[in-house]
C-alpha positions, 0 to 999 in steps of 0.5 A: 470178307472185304478182300473176297467181295472186292476181288469178285467185283474186280473179276480176280480169280479167288482160289481159296476163301478161309476163315481162321488159320490152319490146321484145316477143319473143313473145306469144300470147293464150289466153282473155282473157289475152295471155302475153308474153316480152319482151327485157329479162329483169328481172322482169315485170308483170301488167296487170289491168282497171281497174288504171290506168284506171277501169272499172265491170266487176265484174272490174275491179281498181278495183272490188274491195274495198281488202282484195282490192286489197291482197292482189293488190298484196302477192302479187307481193312475197310470191311473190318472197320464197318463190321466193328462198327455194326457189332458195336452199334448193336452192343451199345443198343442192347448194353455192353462195356465201352472198349476205350471210353469211360462209361461216364462219357457214354450217354445212356443208362448203366446196367451194371458195374464191376470193379475189376483187379487190373494188377497185384503188387508183389509182396502186397496184402493182395498177393498174400491173399492170392488175389489175381488180375481179373478178380471182381471186388464185390464188398468188404466188411470190418468187425463192428461195421456194416458190409460195404458193397462196392459200386465204383472204383472210388468206393474201393479206394476210399474204403481201403484208405479209411481202413488202413491197418484194420482186419477186413473180410473182402468178398471177390469173384473169380470165374463166377464163383464168390470167394472170401479173403481175410486180410489186414490192410497195410499202413505203410503203402499208398495202396493199402490193399495193393492192387490196381483196379479198373471200373467196368460198367455195361452201358445201353444207349438209345438205339438211334444214338448207338451208331454215333457212339460206336463210331466214336468208339471206333475212331478212338480205337484207331487213334490209339493204334496210330499212337502205338504204331508211332511209338513202336517204329520210333523205338525200333528205328531209334533204339533197335528194339521191339516194344515189350507191349508187342506180343505173339501168339501166346499174347493173343491167346492170353488177351483172348481169354481175358476178352472171353471173360469180359463178355461176348461183345468184347470178343467180337 
């Protein structure tokens, strides 16, 4: 959208404005521009006259001054940042999980807290019990004891550490369905259950403070991206290798699926 608006303001001919990437689902030409909706809903693109090939037209991208071309090129990135800020502002005003910040660092009210399995150790108690990444740990109980409902990651850690070697009925949720796993916690491991966990809390802030919280979250996300890019290029030019953290379409599909499970605001 940013490229499109900037191109129109600069009087550059926009040949196509598309949401998503091909194959094409729908298109309609209005004026000089083809508006399209494509099947792969990851971003979009703007095709401008003279962008990929030389054109002598005064309305060609290639014929515009360097400053104008730079403005059009950067506009898309800036629009993405502004749109993300607006979405996060609305999200924190109605309640959402922080993307990179600790929930405790967000000034507001915790609406809910989930303990999410981030990883399962090989040959661990959790793997034997068929726990998977993305499962939500709800509660646990041991014979002769009252059920413990988990409200924080530290509670899960404290419970498993204090019940090493004991049989435990573990209640967890997967795809909104509760399941029961009967496990015997290990005694020869620093993680008796054999999982790594993260605390996912939905936080709601005052409407007038939400824009500030959203801006801070965006700033931290941008900072993390710069750190990753620095590490990526350092490894690429120093060792001639691409980081294993870099993924293609399959990785995008996997992470999009995880985002869907985390909620609408995370997907946006």
